PDB file with SEQRES, HELIX, SHEET and CRYST1 records, atoms N, CA, C and O in Angstrom:
SEQRES   1 A   74  MET VAL LYS GLU TRP LEU ASP GLY LEU LYS GLU GLU GLY          
SEQRES   2 A   74  THR PRO VAL THR VAL THR GLN ILE ALA LYS ASN THR CYS          
SEQRES   3 A   74  VAL THR ARG THR ALA LEU SER ARG MET ILE ASN GLY HIS          
SEQRES   4 A   74  THR ALA LEU THR ALA ASP MET ALA LEU ARG LEU GLN ALA          
SEQRES   5 A   74  ALA LEU GLY ILE ASN ALA ASP LEU LEU MET ARG VAL GLN          
SEQRES   6 A   74  ALA SER TYR GLU ILE TRP GLN ALA SER                          
HELIX    1 AA1 VAL A    2  GLU A   11  1                                  10    
HELIX    2 AA2 VAL A   18  THR A   25  1                                   8    
HELIX    3 AA3 ARG A   29  ILE A   36  1                                   8    
HELIX    4 AA4 ALA A   44  LEU A   54  1                                  11    
HELIX    5 AA5 ALA A   58  ALA A   73  1                                  16    
CRYST1    1.000    1.000    1.000  90.00  90.00  90.00 P 1           1          
ATOM      1  N   MET A   1      -8.396   8.716  -0.549  1.00  0.00           N  
ATOM      2  CA  MET A   1      -9.820   8.898  -0.625  1.00  0.00           C  
ATOM      3  C   MET A   1     -10.555   7.788   0.136  1.00  0.00           C  
ATOM      4  O   MET A   1     -11.549   8.041   0.816  1.00  0.00           O  
ATOM      5  N   VAL A   2     -10.063   6.587   0.013  1.00  0.00           N  
ATOM      6  CA  VAL A   2     -10.678   5.466   0.735  1.00  0.00           C  
ATOM      7  C   VAL A   2     -10.520   5.678   2.234  1.00  0.00           C  
ATOM      8  O   VAL A   2     -11.435   5.403   3.009  1.00  0.00           O  
ATOM      9  N   LYS A   3      -9.358   6.167   2.634  1.00  0.00           N  
ATOM     10  CA  LYS A   3      -9.122   6.431   4.056  1.00  0.00           C  
ATOM     11  C   LYS A   3     -10.107   7.472   4.573  1.00  0.00           C  
ATOM     12  O   LYS A   3     -10.638   7.329   5.674  1.00  0.00           O  
ATOM     13  N   GLU A   4     -10.353   8.515   3.788  1.00  0.00           N  
ATOM     14  CA  GLU A   4     -11.319   9.542   4.178  1.00  0.00           C  
ATOM     15  C   GLU A   4     -12.725   8.962   4.259  1.00  0.00           C  
ATOM     16  O   GLU A   4     -13.494   9.325   5.149  1.00  0.00           O  
ATOM     17  N   TRP A   5     -13.064   8.071   3.346  1.00  0.00           N  
ATOM     18  CA  TRP A   5     -14.370   7.412   3.352  1.00  0.00           C  
ATOM     19  C   TRP A   5     -14.546   6.616   4.638  1.00  0.00           C  
ATOM     20  O   TRP A   5     -15.599   6.675   5.274  1.00  0.00           O  
ATOM     21  N   LEU A   6     -13.508   5.868   5.018  1.00  0.00           N  
ATOM     22  CA  LEU A   6     -13.566   5.076   6.243  1.00  0.00           C  
ATOM     23  C   LEU A   6     -13.666   5.965   7.474  1.00  0.00           C  
ATOM     24  O   LEU A   6     -14.392   5.646   8.415  1.00  0.00           O  
ATOM     25  N   ASP A   7     -12.935   7.084   7.470  1.00  0.00           N  
ATOM     26  CA  ASP A   7     -13.029   8.036   8.578  1.00  0.00           C  
ATOM     27  C   ASP A   7     -14.443   8.598   8.675  1.00  0.00           C  
ATOM     28  O   ASP A   7     -14.957   8.794   9.775  1.00  0.00           O  
ATOM     29  N   GLY A   8     -15.071   8.857   7.536  1.00  0.00           N  
ATOM     30  CA  GLY A   8     -16.443   9.355   7.513  1.00  0.00           C  
ATOM     31  C   GLY A   8     -17.413   8.351   8.101  1.00  0.00           C  
ATOM     32  O   GLY A   8     -18.322   8.721   8.844  1.00  0.00           O  
ATOM     33  N   LEU A   9     -17.226   7.083   7.771  1.00  0.00           N  
ATOM     34  CA  LEU A   9     -18.079   6.045   8.348  1.00  0.00           C  
ATOM     35  C   LEU A   9     -17.909   5.980   9.857  1.00  0.00           C  
ATOM     36  O   LEU A   9     -18.877   5.779  10.591  1.00  0.00           O  
ATOM     37  N   LYS A  10     -16.687   6.149  10.311  1.00  0.00           N  
ATOM     38  CA  LYS A  10     -16.404   6.124  11.746  1.00  0.00           C  
ATOM     39  C   LYS A  10     -17.109   7.284  12.443  1.00  0.00           C  
ATOM     40  O   LYS A  10     -17.697   7.107  13.510  1.00  0.00           O  
ATOM     41  N   GLU A  11     -17.049   8.471  11.838  1.00  0.00           N  
ATOM     42  CA  GLU A  11     -17.695   9.645  12.420  1.00  0.00           C  
ATOM     43  C   GLU A  11     -19.209   9.496  12.451  1.00  0.00           C  
ATOM     44  O   GLU A  11     -19.866  10.039  13.339  1.00  0.00           O  
ATOM     45  N   GLU A  12     -19.771   8.762  11.490  1.00  0.00           N  
ATOM     46  CA  GLU A  12     -21.214   8.538  11.437  1.00  0.00           C  
ATOM     47  C   GLU A  12     -21.660   7.447  12.408  1.00  0.00           C  
ATOM     48  O   GLU A  12     -22.854   7.177  12.536  1.00  0.00           O  
ATOM     49  N   GLY A  13     -20.712   6.829  13.085  1.00  0.00           N  
ATOM     50  CA  GLY A  13     -21.055   5.791  14.043  1.00  0.00           C  
ATOM     51  C   GLY A  13     -21.034   4.383  13.470  1.00  0.00           C  
ATOM     52  O   GLY A  13     -21.521   3.447  14.104  1.00  0.00           O  
ATOM     53  N   THR A  14     -20.476   4.226  12.283  1.00  0.00           N  
ATOM     54  CA  THR A  14     -20.370   2.923  11.655  1.00  0.00           C  
ATOM     55  C   THR A  14     -18.908   2.618  11.375  1.00  0.00           C  
ATOM     56  O   THR A  14     -18.495   2.575  10.216  1.00  0.00           O  
ATOM     57  N   PRO A  15     -18.114   2.404  12.430  1.00  0.00           N  
ATOM     58  CA  PRO A  15     -16.697   2.131  12.194  1.00  0.00           C  
ATOM     59  C   PRO A  15     -16.503   0.805  11.478  1.00  0.00           C  
ATOM     60  O   PRO A  15     -17.099  -0.211  11.836  1.00  0.00           O  
ATOM     61  N   VAL A  16     -15.662   0.838  10.467  1.00  0.00           N  
ATOM     62  CA  VAL A  16     -15.330  -0.350   9.700  1.00  0.00           C  
ATOM     63  C   VAL A  16     -13.818  -0.497   9.762  1.00  0.00           C  
ATOM     64  O   VAL A  16     -13.084   0.455   9.498  1.00  0.00           O  
ATOM     65  N   THR A  17     -13.358  -1.680  10.109  1.00  0.00           N  
ATOM     66  CA  THR A  17     -11.917  -1.894  10.216  1.00  0.00           C  
ATOM     67  C   THR A  17     -11.350  -2.385   8.884  1.00  0.00           C  
ATOM     68  O   THR A  17     -12.070  -2.905   8.031  1.00  0.00           O  
ATOM     69  N   VAL A  18     -10.058  -2.205   8.738  1.00  0.00           N  
ATOM     70  CA  VAL A  18      -9.363  -2.689   7.555  1.00  0.00           C  
ATOM     71  C   VAL A  18      -9.504  -4.206   7.477  1.00  0.00           C  
ATOM     72  O   VAL A  18      -9.653  -4.763   6.390  1.00  0.00           O  
ATOM     73  N   THR A  19      -9.458  -4.862   8.608  1.00  0.00           N  
ATOM     74  CA  THR A  19      -9.602  -6.314   8.644  1.00  0.00           C  
ATOM     75  C   THR A  19     -10.967  -6.739   8.116  1.00  0.00           C  
ATOM     76  O   THR A  19     -11.061  -7.689   7.339  1.00  0.00           O  
ATOM     77  N   GLN A  20     -12.022  -6.048   8.528  1.00  0.00           N  
ATOM     78  CA  GLN A  20     -13.368  -6.373   8.045  1.00  0.00           C  
ATOM     79  C   GLN A  20     -13.480  -6.183   6.537  1.00  0.00           C  
ATOM     80  O   GLN A  20     -14.029  -7.035   5.838  1.00  0.00           O  
ATOM     81  N   ILE A  21     -12.960  -5.070   6.039  1.00  0.00           N  
ATOM     82  CA  ILE A  21     -13.038  -4.802   4.603  1.00  0.00           C  
ATOM     83  C   ILE A  21     -12.219  -5.834   3.843  1.00  0.00           C  
ATOM     84  O   ILE A  21     -12.643  -6.314   2.791  1.00  0.00           O  
ATOM     85  N   ALA A  22     -11.048  -6.176   4.369  1.00  0.00           N  
ATOM     86  CA  ALA A  22     -10.204  -7.175   3.711  1.00  0.00           C  
ATOM     87  C   ALA A  22     -10.956  -8.498   3.577  1.00  0.00           C  
ATOM     88  O   ALA A  22     -10.913  -9.134   2.524  1.00  0.00           O  
ATOM     89  N   LYS A  23     -11.632  -8.904   4.622  1.00  0.00           N  
ATOM     90  CA  LYS A  23     -12.409 -10.147   4.559  1.00  0.00           C  
ATOM     91  C   LYS A  23     -13.531 -10.032   3.533  1.00  0.00           C  
ATOM     92  O   LYS A  23     -13.769 -10.965   2.765  1.00  0.00           O  
ATOM     93  N   ASN A  24     -14.221  -8.892   3.517  1.00  0.00           N  
ATOM     94  CA  ASN A  24     -15.342  -8.696   2.587  1.00  0.00           C  
ATOM     95  C   ASN A  24     -14.903  -8.605   1.137  1.00  0.00           C  
ATOM     96  O   ASN A  24     -15.675  -8.921   0.232  1.00  0.00           O  
ATOM     97  N   THR A  25     -13.668  -8.175   0.910  1.00  0.00           N  
ATOM     98  CA  THR A  25     -13.180  -8.011  -0.460  1.00  0.00           C  
ATOM     99  C   THR A  25     -12.272  -9.158  -0.898  1.00  0.00           C  
ATOM    100  O   THR A  25     -11.797  -9.177  -2.034  1.00  0.00           O  
ATOM    101  N   CYS A  26     -12.033 -10.104  -0.009  1.00  0.00           N  
ATOM    102  CA  CYS A  26     -11.190 -11.273  -0.304  1.00  0.00           C  
ATOM    103  C   CYS A  26      -9.773 -10.867  -0.705  1.00  0.00           C  
ATOM    104  O   CYS A  26      -9.195 -11.437  -1.630  1.00  0.00           O  
ATOM    105  N   VAL A  27      -9.221  -9.884  -0.006  1.00  0.00           N  
ATOM    106  CA  VAL A  27      -7.818  -9.517  -0.173  1.00  0.00           C  
ATOM    107  C   VAL A  27      -7.164  -9.577   1.194  1.00  0.00           C  
ATOM    108  O   VAL A  27      -7.851  -9.619   2.214  1.00  0.00           O  
ATOM    109  N   THR A  28      -5.850  -9.581   1.218  1.00  0.00           N  
ATOM    110  CA  THR A  28      -5.175  -9.616   2.506  1.00  0.00           C  
ATOM    111  C   THR A  28      -5.286  -8.257   3.189  1.00  0.00           C  
ATOM    112  O   THR A  28      -5.409  -7.220   2.537  1.00  0.00           O  
ATOM    113  N   ARG A  29      -5.241  -8.290   4.492  1.00  0.00           N  
ATOM    114  CA  ARG A  29      -5.277  -7.057   5.262  1.00  0.00           C  
ATOM    115  C   ARG A  29      -4.078  -6.180   4.892  1.00  0.00           C  
ATOM    116  O   ARG A  29      -4.200  -4.961   4.777  1.00  0.00           O  
ATOM    117  N   THR A  30      -2.931  -6.812   4.708  1.00  0.00           N  
ATOM    118  CA  THR A  30      -1.713  -6.086   4.367  1.00  0.00           C  
ATOM    119  C   THR A  30      -1.857  -5.355   3.034  1.00  0.00           C  
ATOM    120  O   THR A  30      -1.503  -4.180   2.928  1.00  0.00           O  
ATOM    121  N   ALA A  31      -2.373  -6.044   2.021  1.00  0.00           N  
ATOM    122  CA  ALA A  31      -2.540  -5.426   0.701  1.00  0.00           C  
ATOM    123  C   ALA A  31      -3.496  -4.240   0.773  1.00  0.00           C  
ATOM    124  O   ALA A  31      -3.237  -3.189   0.187  1.00  0.00           O  
ATOM    125  N   LEU A  32      -4.587  -4.411   1.483  1.00  0.00           N  
ATOM    126  CA  LEU A  32      -5.565  -3.326   1.606  1.00  0.00           C  
ATOM    127  C   LEU A  32      -4.979  -2.153   2.388  1.00  0.00           C  
ATOM    128  O   LEU A  32      -5.158  -0.997   2.005  1.00  0.00           O  
ATOM    129  N   SER A  33      -4.290  -2.444   3.463  1.00  0.00           N  
ATOM    130  CA  SER A  33      -3.679  -1.404   4.281  1.00  0.00           C  
ATOM    131  C   SER A  33      -2.642  -0.615   3.488  1.00  0.00           C  
ATOM    132  O   SER A  33      -2.582   0.610   3.591  1.00  0.00           O  
ATOM    133  N   ARG A  34      -1.832  -1.306   2.704  1.00  0.00           N  
ATOM    134  CA  ARG A  34      -0.816  -0.625   1.895  1.00  0.00           C  
ATOM    135  C   ARG A  34      -1.466   0.313   0.878  1.00  0.00           C  
ATOM    136  O   ARG A  34      -0.954   1.405   0.634  1.00  0.00           O  
ATOM    137  N   MET A  35      -2.585  -0.100   0.283  1.00  0.00           N  
ATOM    138  CA  MET A  35      -3.277   0.753  -0.673  1.00  0.00           C  
ATOM    139  C   MET A  35      -3.912   1.949   0.041  1.00  0.00           C  
ATOM    140  O   MET A  35      -3.792   3.082  -0.427  1.00  0.00           O  
ATOM    141  N   ILE A  36      -4.570   1.713   1.143  1.00  0.00           N  
ATOM    142  CA  ILE A  36      -5.228   2.790   1.885  1.00  0.00           C  
ATOM    143  C   ILE A  36      -4.218   3.833   2.338  1.00  0.00           C  
ATOM    144  O   ILE A  36      -4.508   5.029   2.323  1.00  0.00           O  
ATOM    145  N   ASN A  37      -3.031   3.384   2.742  1.00  0.00           N  
ATOM    146  CA  ASN A  37      -2.013   4.297   3.259  1.00  0.00           C  
ATOM    147  C   ASN A  37      -1.089   4.859   2.178  1.00  0.00           C  
ATOM    148  O   ASN A  37      -0.096   5.519   2.486  1.00  0.00           O  
ATOM    149  N   GLY A  38      -1.420   4.596   0.907  1.00  0.00           N  
ATOM    150  CA  GLY A  38      -0.689   5.209  -0.198  1.00  0.00           C  
ATOM    151  C   GLY A  38       0.633   4.572  -0.555  1.00  0.00           C  
ATOM    152  O   GLY A  38       1.452   5.189  -1.237  1.00  0.00           O  
ATOM    153  N   HIS A  39       0.857   3.346  -0.108  1.00  0.00           N  
ATOM    154  CA  HIS A  39       2.117   2.670  -0.423  1.00  0.00           C  
ATOM    155  C   HIS A  39       2.048   1.909  -1.739  1.00  0.00           C  
ATOM    156  O   HIS A  39       3.081   1.608  -2.337  1.00  0.00           O  
ATOM    157  N   THR A  40       0.839   1.596  -2.194  1.00  0.00           N  
ATOM    158  CA  THR A  40       0.633   0.972  -3.492  1.00  0.00           C  
ATOM    159  C   THR A  40      -0.536   1.671  -4.175  1.00  0.00           C  
ATOM    160  O   THR A  40      -1.398   2.255  -3.520  1.00  0.00           O  
ATOM    161  N   ALA A  41      -0.547   1.601  -5.485  1.00  0.00           N  
ATOM    162  CA  ALA A  41      -1.608   2.248  -6.258  1.00  0.00           C  
ATOM    163  C   ALA A  41      -2.893   1.419  -6.213  1.00  0.00           C  
ATOM    164  O   ALA A  41      -2.866   0.200  -6.040  1.00  0.00           O  
ATOM    165  N   LEU A  42      -3.986   2.100  -6.369  1.00  0.00           N  
ATOM    166  CA  LEU A  42      -5.281   1.443  -6.495  1.00  0.00           C  
ATOM    167  C   LEU A  42      -5.350   0.787  -7.872  1.00  0.00           C  
ATOM    168  O   LEU A  42      -5.004   1.405  -8.879  1.00  0.00           O  
ATOM    169  N   THR A  43      -5.794  -0.450  -7.909  1.00  0.00           N  
ATOM    170  CA  THR A  43      -5.973  -1.141  -9.177  1.00  0.00           C  
ATOM    171  C   THR A  43      -7.464  -1.184  -9.510  1.00  0.00           C  
ATOM    172  O   THR A  43      -8.316  -0.964  -8.648  1.00  0.00           O  
ATOM    173  N   ALA A  44      -7.756  -1.469 -10.766  1.00  0.00           N  
ATOM    174  CA  ALA A  44      -9.157  -1.581 -11.181  1.00  0.00           C  
ATOM    175  C   ALA A  44      -9.855  -2.701 -10.405  1.00  0.00           C  
ATOM    176  O   ALA A  44     -11.012  -2.559 -10.008  1.00  0.00           O  
ATOM    177  N   ASP A  45      -9.155  -3.802 -10.194  1.00  0.00           N  
ATOM    178  CA  ASP A  45      -9.719  -4.915  -9.438  1.00  0.00           C  
ATOM    179  C   ASP A  45     -10.073  -4.482  -8.012  1.00  0.00           C  
ATOM    180  O   ASP A  45     -11.156  -4.791  -7.515  1.00  0.00           O  
ATOM    181  N   MET A  46      -9.164  -3.776  -7.368  1.00  0.00           N  
ATOM    182  CA  MET A  46      -9.421  -3.316  -5.999  1.00  0.00           C  
ATOM    183  C   MET A  46     -10.560  -2.304  -5.978  1.00  0.00           C  
ATOM    184  O   MET A  46     -11.378  -2.312  -5.057  1.00  0.00           O  
ATOM    185  N   ALA A  47     -10.623  -1.437  -6.978  1.00  0.00           N  
ATOM    186  CA  ALA A  47     -11.707  -0.453  -7.040  1.00  0.00           C  
ATOM    187  C   ALA A  47     -13.059  -1.158  -7.118  1.00  0.00           C  
ATOM    188  O   ALA A  47     -14.011  -0.748  -6.453  1.00  0.00           O  
ATOM    189  N   LEU A  48     -13.147  -2.212  -7.921  1.00  0.00           N  
ATOM    190  CA  LEU A  48     -14.393  -2.966  -8.030  1.00  0.00           C  
ATOM    191  C   LEU A  48     -14.732  -3.681  -6.724  1.00  0.00           C  
ATOM    192  O   LEU A  48     -15.896  -3.757  -6.332  1.00  0.00           O  
ATOM    193  N   ARG A  49     -13.718  -4.197  -6.065  1.00  0.00           N  
ATOM    194  CA  ARG A  49     -13.945  -4.868  -4.779  1.00  0.00           C  
ATOM    195  C   ARG A  49     -14.443  -3.873  -3.721  1.00  0.00           C  
ATOM    196  O   ARG A  49     -15.341  -4.186  -2.940  1.00  0.00           O  
ATOM    197  N   LEU A  50     -13.853  -2.677  -3.704  1.00  0.00           N  
ATOM    198  CA  LEU A  50     -14.282  -1.652  -2.747  1.00  0.00           C  
ATOM    199  C   LEU A  50     -15.689  -1.156  -3.064  1.00  0.00           C  
ATOM    200  O   LEU A  50     -16.468  -0.844  -2.163  1.00  0.00           O  
ATOM    201  N   GLN A  51     -16.001  -1.088  -4.347  1.00  0.00           N  
ATOM    202  CA  GLN A  51     -17.354  -0.697  -4.732  1.00  0.00           C  
ATOM    203  C   GLN A  51     -18.367  -1.702  -4.189  1.00  0.00           C  
ATOM    204  O   GLN A  51     -19.403  -1.315  -3.649  1.00  0.00           O  
ATOM    205  N   ALA A  52     -18.066  -2.979  -4.332  1.00  0.00           N  
ATOM    206  CA  ALA A  52     -18.969  -4.027  -3.854  1.00  0.00           C  
ATOM    207  C   ALA A  52     -19.081  -4.027  -2.329  1.00  0.00           C  
ATOM    208  O   ALA A  52     -20.163  -4.243  -1.783  1.00  0.00           O  
ATOM    209  N   ALA A  53     -17.967  -3.786  -1.648  1.00  0.00           N  
ATOM    210  CA  ALA A  53     -17.956  -3.865  -0.179  1.00  0.00           C  
ATOM    211  C   ALA A  53     -18.463  -2.602   0.495  1.00  0.00           C  
ATOM    212  O   ALA A  53     -19.141  -2.676   1.520  1.00  0.00           O  
ATOM    213  N   LEU A  54     -18.140  -1.428  -0.076  1.00  0.00           N  
ATOM    214  CA  LEU A  54     -18.438  -0.167   0.600  1.00  0.00           C  
ATOM    215  C   LEU A  54     -19.383   0.755  -0.152  1.00  0.00           C  
ATOM    216  O   LEU A  54     -19.883   1.735   0.400  1.00  0.00           O  
ATOM    217  N   GLY A  55     -19.622   0.432  -1.411  1.00  0.00           N  
ATOM    218  CA  GLY A  55     -20.501   1.286  -2.191  1.00  0.00           C  
ATOM    219  C   GLY A  55     -19.819   2.501  -2.793  1.00  0.00           C  
ATOM    220  O   GLY A  55     -20.490   3.392  -3.316  1.00  0.00           O  
ATOM    221  N   ILE A  56     -18.485   2.550  -2.727  1.00  0.00           N  
ATOM    222  CA  ILE A  56     -17.745   3.650  -3.339  1.00  0.00           C  
ATOM    223  C   ILE A  56     -17.696   3.388  -4.844  1.00  0.00           C  
ATOM    224  O   ILE A  56     -17.357   2.281  -5.262  1.00  0.00           O  
ATOM    225  N   ASN A  57     -18.021   4.365  -5.646  1.00  0.00           N  
ATOM    226  CA  ASN A  57     -18.044   4.204  -7.090  1.00  0.00           C  
ATOM    227  C   ASN A  57     -16.646   3.895  -7.624  1.00  0.00           C  
ATOM    228  O   ASN A  57     -15.716   4.682  -7.444  1.00  0.00           O  
ATOM    229  N   ALA A  58     -16.507   2.746  -8.281  1.00  0.00           N  
ATOM    230  CA  ALA A  58     -15.206   2.315  -8.797  1.00  0.00           C  
ATOM    231  C   ALA A  58     -14.669   3.271  -9.854  1.00  0.00           C  
ATOM    232  O   ALA A  58     -13.465   3.521  -9.905  1.00  0.00           O  
ATOM    233  N   ASP A  59     -15.547   3.808 -10.699  1.00  0.00           N  
ATOM    234  CA  ASP A  59     -15.099   4.764 -11.721  1.00  0.00           C  
ATOM    235  C   ASP A  59     -14.508   6.005 -11.072  1.00  0.00           C  
ATOM    236  O   ASP A  59     -13.479   6.513 -11.517  1.00  0.00           O  
ATOM    237  N   LEU A  60     -15.149   6.487 -10.034  1.00  0.00           N  
ATOM    238  CA  LEU A  60     -14.639   7.661  -9.322  1.00  0.00           C  
ATOM    239  C   LEU A  60     -13.273   7.364  -8.716  1.00  0.00           C  
ATOM    240  O   LEU A  60     -12.347   8.166  -8.833  1.00  0.00           O  
ATOM    241  N   LEU A  61     -13.153   6.221  -8.074  1.00  0.00           N  
ATOM    242  CA  LEU A  61     -11.869   5.847  -7.475  1.00  0.00           C  
ATOM    243  C   LEU A  61     -10.764   5.798  -8.523  1.00  0.00           C  
ATOM    244  O   LEU A  61      -9.654   6.275  -8.283  1.00  0.00           O  
ATOM    245  N   MET A  62     -11.064   5.228  -9.672  1.00  0.00           N  
ATOM    246  CA  MET A  62     -10.044   5.117 -10.717  1.00  0.00           C  
ATOM    247  C   MET A  62      -9.703   6.484 -11.316  1.00  0.00           C  
ATOM    248  O   MET A  62      -8.551   6.723 -11.679  1.00  0.00           O  
ATOM    249  N   ARG A  63     -10.681   7.381 -11.427  1.00  0.00           N  
ATOM    250  CA  ARG A  63     -10.381   8.733 -11.926  1.00  0.00           C  
ATOM    251  C   ARG A  63      -9.485   9.479 -10.950  1.00  0.00           C  
ATOM    252  O   ARG A  63      -8.563  10.184 -11.359  1.00  0.00           O  
ATOM    253  N   VAL A  64      -9.756   9.324  -9.670  1.00  0.00           N  
ATOM    254  CA  VAL A  64      -8.918   9.970  -8.656  1.00  0.00           C  
ATOM    255  C   VAL A  64      -7.512   9.399  -8.712  1.00  0.00           C  
ATOM    256  O   VAL A  64      -6.542  10.152  -8.624  1.00  0.00           O  
ATOM    257  N   GLN A  65      -7.379   8.089  -8.854  1.00  0.00           N  
ATOM    258  CA  GLN A  65      -6.061   7.454  -8.943  1.00  0.00           C  
ATOM    259  C   GLN A  65      -5.307   7.962 -10.164  1.00  0.00           C  
ATOM    260  O   GLN A  65      -4.122   8.282 -10.074  1.00  0.00           O  
ATOM    261  N   ALA A  66      -5.988   8.039 -11.302  1.00  0.00           N  
ATOM    262  CA  ALA A  66      -5.337   8.520 -12.529  1.00  0.00           C  
ATOM    263  C   ALA A  66      -4.892   9.966 -12.378  1.00  0.00           C  
ATOM    264  O   ALA A  66      -3.791  10.322 -12.799  1.00  0.00           O  
ATOM    265  N   SER A  67      -5.729  10.798 -11.784  1.00  0.00           N  
ATOM    266  CA  SER A  67      -5.359  12.204 -11.569  1.00  0.00           C  
ATOM    267  C   SER A  67      -4.142  12.311 -10.666  1.00  0.00           C  
ATOM    268  O   SER A  67      -3.256  13.131 -10.907  1.00  0.00           O  
ATOM    269  N   TYR A  68      -4.096  11.489  -9.629  1.00  0.00           N  
ATOM    270  CA  TYR A  68      -2.962  11.490  -8.715  1.00  0.00           C  
ATOM    271  C   TYR A  68      -1.680  11.073  -9.441  1.00  0.00           C  
ATOM    272  O   TYR A  68      -0.629  11.682  -9.244  1.00  0.00           O  
ATOM    273  N   GLU A  69      -1.765  10.040 -10.277  1.00  0.00           N  
ATOM    274  CA  GLU A  69      -0.585   9.583 -11.002  1.00  0.00           C  
ATOM    275  C   GLU A  69      -0.102  10.630 -12.000  1.00  0.00           C  
ATOM    276  O   GLU A  69       1.105  10.803 -12.170  1.00  0.00           O  
ATOM    277  N   ILE A  70      -1.008  11.322 -12.652  1.00  0.00           N  
ATOM    278  CA  ILE A  70      -0.622  12.403 -13.565  1.00  0.00           C  
ATOM    279  C   ILE A  70       0.051  13.529 -12.799  1.00  0.00           C  
ATOM    280  O   ILE A  70       1.054  14.081 -13.253  1.00  0.00           O  
ATOM    281  N   TRP A  71      -0.499  13.873 -11.635  1.00  0.00           N  
ATOM    282  CA  TRP A  71       0.084  14.915 -10.797  1.00  0.00           C  
ATOM    283  C   TRP A  71       1.506  14.526 -10.373  1.00  0.00           C  
ATOM    284  O   TRP A  71       2.421  15.348 -10.415  1.00  0.00           O  
ATOM    285  N   GLN A  72       1.680  13.268  -9.966  1.00  0.00           N  
ATOM    286  CA  GLN A  72       3.004  12.809  -9.553  1.00  0.00           C  
ATOM    287  C   GLN A  72       4.002  12.876 -10.711  1.00  0.00           C  
ATOM    288  O   GLN A  72       5.153  13.272 -10.527  1.00  0.00           O  
ATOM    289  N   ALA A  73       3.556  12.489 -11.887  1.00  0.00           N  
ATOM    290  CA  ALA A  73       4.450  12.464 -13.046  1.00  0.00           C  
ATOM    291  C   ALA A  73       4.850  13.852 -13.491  1.00  0.00           C  
ATOM    292  O   ALA A  73       5.941  14.046 -14.028  1.00  0.00           O  
ATOM    293  N   SER A  74       3.985  14.812 -13.274  1.00  0.00           N  
ATOM    294  CA  SER A  74       4.323  16.178 -13.710  1.00  0.00           C  
ATOM    295  C   SER A  74       5.113  16.861 -12.622  1.00  0.00           C  
ATOM    296  O   SER A  74       5.502  18.018 -12.776  1.00  0.00           O  
TER     297      SER A  74                                                      
END                                                                             
């Protein structure tokens, strides 16, 4: 979902790089990239950081993550 959000910003003419977001959220580029590309799960801390940096609702992000984890488990 975060990847789609970033793609949307790019299409609107406001490209944001993973490096820029990593700096704004005080996380490593690697950690952010791994989460965006689905290699690690979104955490509540990361959801709050993304909300502050990009305006994406942290509650929505966490609900999507929980739904995905339930889907994987079933």
